N, C-alpha and C positions, 0 to 999 in steps of 0.2 A: 750428291753427291757424297757429300759426308754422312750424310743422313743415310743411304744406303749402304754406306761401309758399315756404319755401324751397326746397323739391323744385322746385316749376314755378320759380323762380328760378336753379336752376343748372340746369335742363333746356329752357330757355326754347324754345331752335331745334326742339328736338325735340318735347318735348310741343303745342307750337304747330302743328305740321304733323300731329302724329296728330289734335288735336281738328280740324283744317281736312278732313283727309283723311274723318274721322267725319261732319264737316257733309257733304261733298260726297257723300257715298256715301248718309246719308239722303235727301239735297234730288233726288238721281235717283231714289231707291229710290220715295220719291211721286209724282214727275212721270212716270216710266214705267209706274205701277202695278204695283210690285212684279217687275219683270221682270229690273231691274239685277240682283238678287241671288238670283235665278233659278239651280239649280243648274247647269245647260248653260251660263248666262252668267258665272258665276265660275269657272268652268272655262274658258271663253274665254278672261277677262280675263289669266288667267294664262298661257295658250300664246299670246296677241297680243302680252305683253309679257316673254316670258322672254328675249328678245335683248336689249331693253335693260337688265333687271333686270340682266343677264348684262356689258355694257358698263360702266354705271352702277358695278359695284365695282371694275371699273378703275379707270375715270374717278376715284374719290373718290380712292385715291392720288396718282395726278396732281394733283389740285387739292389737296389736303393737302399737296403738296410745292411749291405754289405756281405750276404748272404748265400747261399746257393740251396739248390733242389734237384736232387737229381732223379727223384722218384717218380717224378708228376708222369710220365708216361706211364708207368706200373701200375699207379693208383688208379690212372683213367680206365686202365686193362679191369683192374678190380674190381673197379665199379660199375662198367660195363656187363659183367659178369654176375654182379650180383642183381643189376638191374633184369638183365633177363630170368635169373631165379625166381625174382619176384613177379614179374609181368610174365612171362610166359611157363613158366614152371607151377607156380602157386598161382597164377590169375588174378595178382592183384592190380586193383583199378591203377590205372597209369598216373595219377595224380597225386595219388596217397605214396604210391612208390617212390617217386619223383623227389618229395618233401624227407618222407626216410633217407634216401640216399643222400641227398644234400646234407642233413643233418649226420649221415654216417660220415661223409666226407670230412665235417668239421671234425669229427673224433678223430679220424685218422691224422689229421693234420694238427690235431692238440697232441699227439704222440709225439708227433714229429717234436713240436716245440716245446713240451716238458723236457725234452731229454737235450732241445739244444740252448734252451734260454736257461733252463733252472740250474741241469745238471752240469751245464756247459760245456759238453761234448761237441766236437765241429761239426757244422752242417754238412760238410762232405762225408763225413762218415757215417751220420745219421739217417740222411738221406740214399746214402749209397745200399747202405743196411735197408732203407725202407725200399729200395730200388729191389731190391734181391728177394724181400719177404713179400711183397705184393704180386711181384711176378707169380714166383710161387703159389703164391694161394688163388691166383688166377686158376692155374692148370690144376689145381686141389677141387675150385670150384667148379668149374666147368668139365672135370673129369677128361681134359684132353678134345673134348668136342663144342662145336660150336650150338649155339641156341638164339634158336629165332621159328616163326616172325615175331615181329613185336606188335603189338595193338596198333592201328592206323593214327588213333590221336596222339600218341609217342613219336610216329616216324614225319606227323607233320612238321615237329622241330626242327627237324633237318632238311626235310625234304619239301615241306608246304610253302606257299606264296600267300601274301597279304589280298584278300579278296578284292577285287575292283566296284567301287559304289556305282561307275557308269559304264558299265559294260555293256559290249556291242559294237565297240570301234576297234581299230585295229591297234591303237596304243592303248596302252594301261593309264588311265588318265589319274586314277587316285596317287602312283606312284609320282605323275611329272606335278600334279597338285600338292602334295609334299614336300616335293622339291624345292618347288616356288616359296612354300611358308618357312622352309628349312632357311632356302635364300636370305629369306625378309628376318628370319630371327638372329641368324649370323651379321648381318648389315648393322642391325639393331646394338648385339654385343660389343661390336667392335667399335660402335662409334659411343659407344657408353663405355666403354674402358678408355676411351680416347678422352672422352671428357673428363672421367675421374683421374687420370694422368696431369691434366691442366689442374684440377681444383687442387692436387697434393703439391704443386709445385714442379713436378717431372715435365720433362719436355717430352712429348710425344713424338711419333713421325711426320713427317709433313704431309699435308692433306695430299697432295699427289702420288705419295708412294703408298698412301693409305688405301685409295682412290685403288690404284694400280695392283695393290696386293688383293682387295676385294675382288676385281674384276677377272683376274686368275684362278682363285679359288671357285668363285661361282659359274665361270666356263666348267672348271674341273667338274664340279658338283651335278652340274645340270646334264653335262655331256654324258656323267656316269649314269644319273636318272634315267636319259633318255636311251641309253644302252638297256639297263632293264627293265624299262615300258614297251621296249620292242619283242620283248621276249615274252614272260611270264609275268612281271611286277617285281617287287621286293620279295625276297626271300624270307621267310619267318626268322630264321636265325641272324637274319641281317638286322632286322629290328631288336632283336636279344641282344645283338653285341654292340647296337648305336645306344641303347638304355647303359650297356657295363661301361661304355668308354665315356659317356657321358657324369655317371656313377662315379666312376672313379676317379676322372681329372676333377669331379667336383672334393670329393675325399681329399686327394693329395694335394690340391692346390688352395682350397678353402676352410680343410676343419684341422683343427688341433690335433688328430692323433694322425693325419698324412704330414704334416710339419714335425711330430716326434719320430716319423719315421725317418726324413729325411735328415732329420739331427743325429739319429742315431747311425744311419748310413757316414754323414759325415766324419762325425768324431765321439765315439760312445763314450768315453770316461767323460769328456765336457758336456754330453747329452743328462750325463745322470747327476753331475753337479749343477747343472740348472735345473733340475728338479722332473726330469725326464724319466718316467718307470719303466727304463729301459729292457726290461724283463719280461716285464707286461706286454711291453709294445711288441717286443720280438717273438714272443708267444703268438700273439694275436695274429702277426704276421703269416705266421705259418699254417694257423686255422685258418686263415683266407685261401691260399691257397690252395689247404684241402678241401675247401668249398668250390674252386674253379677250377680244380681237377675232378671233382665229382661232376660240375656242370658240363667240362671237356667229354669225358668218358661217357658221359648220356647220349651228347651231339651226336660223338663218332657212332656208336652202337646205332643209334635212332637213322644215322646216313647210309650205315651197312647194312642196317634192320635185320640186325644178328650180335650176339656177342660173343668174340673169338679169343682165343687163346694168343694170339699173335698180334693184339690189338695192342696202340699203343705205343710200339717199339719204334724208336726215336724221337717221338715227340718232345722229349726234355730238350735233346739238342736243340730241335729248331726252337721250340722257346726262348730259349737261353740265348741262341743265335740272334733271334728278333730283334731282343732287348738289346742285345751291344752292338749291333747294326743301326738300330733306331735312337744310340748317343748314350745309351747309359752307360754310367762310368765304371771300369772296373774297381776302382777304389771304392764303390760305393756314397751315398748322396748326391750322386747327380743321376736325371733319367726322367722320362716323361710317358702319359700312356700314350697320347698320339706317337711319339716318336717309337714306341714298340711296336705299334701297328702299322707304320712305316715300313720299320724293319721287318717286319713279318710280310708285308703286302711285296717287298724287296724278295724276300726266300719264295713264294710263292708264285711271284710271275717269272723268279727264275725256272723255276720245277715247271709251271705251266708251257711257259716258252721253248726250254731245252727237249720239253716231250712231244710238244708240235712239231719238233725238227727232226726227231728222230733221235735225238743224243741218248747214249745209253745211261742207265742208271748208275754205275761206275764213274762215270765222266761227270755227271750231275754232283754227285756227291764230292768228286775232287773239287768242279768248281765253287759251289758253296763253303768247303772248307777255305778255297782262296779270299775270297769275299767275307770271310767271319775275320781271316786274319789281317785282313785291307782295313777292316772298319774299327778293329782294336788298335792296330797302328796310327788310323786317324786319331783315335781315341787320348793315344798316347802322346802325337804329336803335338795337337793341340792343346793339349795341357802343357806342355813345357814350354808353348809360345804365349800361353797365357800370363 
């Protein structure tokens, strides 16, 4: 019991939101008569929220650095418009367009980073300016009209699925095989982490709790894989998301730049005195946010199969809410990539479940607002008790 209490206490933000996500899923699964976890709907939840999940990864680093970015929705819309001009109007190859667009996103992120890191203008003002600037440029670029359709190869980013190497059966067997391989890798990583803790004199979780934790996670992972395999398999965008989650988790936890971002958000003056080049770190955080906004804008445009002036509306609020709901601290220096993903899924399942129940968009917005307020209140309360 002591180990269990310690486990929950040390991870109260993340585990609290995991329990909340499970409760929300169970709640809507019952109310929708099983539709929520229908294989088609599970796939739709991933596809419908992919661009918010991508934005949340970049926004997590911004919030950990004790900053904010209000421009990401407008920037994603502007990138979608530029994508439309390049691929549809100018007929540029989709792969070349994507490379140039990601570089353009980095340049726009650098524009924000310069004013924030080196001129020391508050991020709220700079990115609010960017929100208005990029929204206006989106209308100018598109001249108020939608552009489409995109090349089929580009559409496959958001609407394609991983081919089945064992085609001909009712289930997508490649998905199930990858799920088993991922399960084995997760078990290996967990016991490797446990051995490392013992080696350096730290007390790991008891073997019983470790096994229980693994059983719960593996059941959830393989149930999710079975749902995907029962439809069309793994969406291409889920492969992209998995790669981003692994990459940014590694950067945040295992690299010097990642540690510098957390140090910057925790106490900028102390970080500077410790040798962290705070201005440079802050600059690159916003460059990264520009790249992630560009990627999100392309995924959204590919899913919609058109570049539209109204694209990206409210994306910044959903990304920020996902990070805070997932355990990022309003004071900076605290937050995880997986926490942001959980927060985004909470918002996504709420949206999907309420839509299935026929709840109006007005009530959906009100309920999401209350969920965000409760999550931040929980953060403040847990810190005051810590």
